N, C-alpha and C positions, 0 to 999 in steps of 0.2 A: 414570440417563440417560447415554447414550454421549457421548464428547467431541465427535464430529462433529455430533450433534444439538444439543448445547449451543452450538456455534459458530453453527449456523444460526439458533437462537433469538435470538442476539445481533445478528442482522441481515445477516451476510454469508454467502451460500451457499457450500458447500464447493467447488463448481466455480469460483467466482470467486476463492477463495483459491488454488486450484491454478494458475489462470491468472496471478495476481500472482506466485506463487513461480517460475513459468517465466520471468519477466522479471528475476529477481534477477541482479545483475551487469551489467545492460544500462543503456543511457541511456534515460531515460523523461521524460515531461512529466506534470504533475499539475494538475488543476483542483480547487480546494478551496473549501469554504464561504466566503462573504464576497466572492466574486468574485476571489479570489487565484489565481495560477498559479505553479508552480515549473517552469520550462522547463529542459530539457537537464541533468537531474541523474542521478546513478547510483542505482539502486534497490539498496541493500545487503541489506535483508531485508524480507520481507513479514510478519514476525511469526511467532512460534512459541508454542505453549502459550497462556498467558493474555495474552501481549503482543498488544494490539489496535492497534498502531501500525506504520506503514511507516517504515523507517529509510532515509533518503536522504542522499546526499552532494552538496551544492550550494554553489557559490561558495566552495569551500575549507573548508566546515564541515559537520558532521553535523547533521541535522534529524530530528525524530521527529514524524510527522504521524498523528494519530488516524485510523484507518480510517473511522470514522463521518463524518469531515469530507471525505473524498475523494469528489468527484463524478464524476471521470473520470480515467483513466490511460491513456497510450498510449506505445508505443515511439517514441523520437525517431528521426528520419530520419538 
Protein backbone atom coordinates (compact mmCIF):
# COMPACT_ATOMS: atom_id res chain seq x y z
CA UNK A 1 0.00 0.00 0.00
CA UNK A 2 1.34 3.44 -0.90
CA UNK A 3 1.97 6.00 1.88
CA UNK A 4 -0.56 8.42 0.35
CA UNK A 5 -3.26 5.77 0.30
CA UNK A 6 -2.43 4.77 3.87
CA UNK A 7 -2.94 8.40 5.03
CA UNK A 8 -6.30 8.60 3.28
CA UNK A 9 -7.47 5.42 4.95
CA UNK A 10 -6.66 6.93 8.35
CA UNK A 11 -9.21 9.66 7.72
CA UNK A 12 -7.52 12.78 6.32
CA UNK A 13 -7.50 13.25 2.53
CA UNK A 14 -4.15 14.10 0.93
CA UNK A 15 -5.56 17.43 -0.36
CA UNK A 16 -6.50 18.49 3.16
CA UNK A 17 -3.01 17.61 4.42
CA UNK A 18 -1.48 19.78 1.67
CA UNK A 19 -3.79 22.67 2.62
CA UNK A 20 -2.75 22.38 6.28
CA UNK A 21 0.94 22.33 5.38
CA UNK A 22 0.45 25.49 3.30
CA UNK A 23 -0.54 27.25 6.55
CA UNK A 24 2.61 26.21 8.46
CA UNK A 25 4.29 29.24 10.00
CA UNK A 26 1.10 31.29 9.92
CA UNK A 27 -1.34 32.40 12.60
CA UNK A 28 -4.40 30.13 12.70
CA UNK A 29 -7.43 29.30 14.80
CA UNK A 30 -8.63 25.79 15.61
CA UNK A 31 -11.95 24.32 16.65
CA UNK A 32 -11.47 20.95 18.35
CA UNK A 33 -13.70 18.22 19.72
CA UNK A 34 -15.44 18.97 22.98
CA UNK A 35 -16.32 22.52 21.94
CA UNK A 36 -12.82 23.88 22.57
CA UNK A 37 -11.05 26.49 20.48
CA UNK A 38 -7.45 27.57 20.17
CA UNK A 39 -7.49 31.10 18.79
CA UNK A 40 -4.60 33.01 17.25
CA UNK A 41 -1.87 30.39 17.55
CA UNK A 42 1.02 29.65 15.20
CA UNK A 43 0.83 26.44 13.20
CA UNK A 44 4.36 25.07 13.53
CA UNK A 45 3.82 21.74 11.75
CA UNK A 46 0.96 19.82 10.21
CA UNK A 47 2.73 16.52 10.84
CA UNK A 48 5.06 14.39 8.78
CA UNK A 49 5.24 10.65 8.30
CA UNK A 50 3.46 8.80 11.08
CA UNK A 51 2.86 11.95 13.16
CA UNK A 52 -0.90 12.52 13.20
CA UNK A 53 -0.81 15.72 15.25
CA UNK A 54 -0.77 19.43 14.58
CA UNK A 55 2.00 21.24 16.42
CA UNK A 56 0.89 24.71 17.44
CA UNK A 57 2.43 27.42 19.58
CA UNK A 58 -0.18 29.14 21.72
CA UNK A 59 0.02 31.28 24.86
CA UNK A 60 3.78 30.83 25.10
CA UNK A 61 3.74 27.03 24.98
CA UNK A 62 3.83 24.21 22.44
CA UNK A 63 0.71 22.10 22.04
CA UNK A 64 0.18 18.92 20.03
CA UNK A 65 -3.38 18.43 18.82
CA UNK A 66 -4.44 15.09 17.30
CA UNK A 67 -5.62 15.71 13.72
CA UNK A 68 -8.62 13.49 14.40
CA UNK A 69 -9.78 16.03 17.01
CA UNK A 70 -9.59 19.06 14.69
CA UNK A 71 -13.05 20.03 13.46
CA UNK A 72 -12.07 23.26 11.70
CA UNK A 73 -8.93 25.28 11.06
CA UNK A 74 -8.72 28.77 9.58
CA UNK A 75 -6.08 31.41 8.98
CA UNK A 76 -6.30 34.18 11.59
CA UNK A 77 -6.99 37.68 10.34
